[in-house]
C-alpha positions, 0 to 999 in steps of 0.5 A: 676835287679840281674839275680838271682832275682825271686820274686819282690813285689813292689805293693802299693809304689806310684811309677811312670814312666814306667815299664822297659824291664825286658826280660833279667831277670828270675823272676817268680813273679812280682808285681807292682800293686796299684802305679802310673805307666804309659806308656805301658806294656812291650812287653819283659817280663821274659819268666819265669814269673808265676804271672804278677801283673800290676793292679791298675795303670795308664798304657795305650795302648793295651795288647802285643801279646807277653804275650801270649808267657809266658807259665809258666804265672799262674796269670795274673792281669792287671785290673783297668788300662786305657788298650784299644783295643782287648785282644790277644788269651791266648789259649796256656797258660795252666797254667794260673788260674787267668785272671783279665781284669776288669776295662780297656777300653778293646773291641772286643771278650772275648779272647780264653783261656785255660781250667786252667782258674778258675777265670776271671773277664772283668766287666766294659770292652766292651768285647763282652762276646757272641763271646768269648770262654768260657770254659765248665769246668768253674764254671760259664761262661760270661752271 
């Protein structure tokens, strides 16, 4: 990808294959939602990402802990895949406002996340809401 490309919207295109490493790019927004992508979420992602939408694919594996280093991330949407395992702590992502994890095989406690999160969806997962940290200023917390 070109170094000066900042916004890639490739949702709903019936793409197949895996997501390539994108670490050297300066993308701010990446939407690959609603395709037929397989494989894992790459550990190497652009540190400049603000919006990452990988939902409604056929991604497997775990959420790489490197996601927690994407400090500009505002939206992290990975719902409706086949991701499994625990969710890494996202407490350092202080700009994160939307976290969509639903429809995966995620397990363990709901991850710690910053008070900036205003929308959280973990429905259809095996995340244990009793062990997670809910922010006091969220309108509705996990029940």
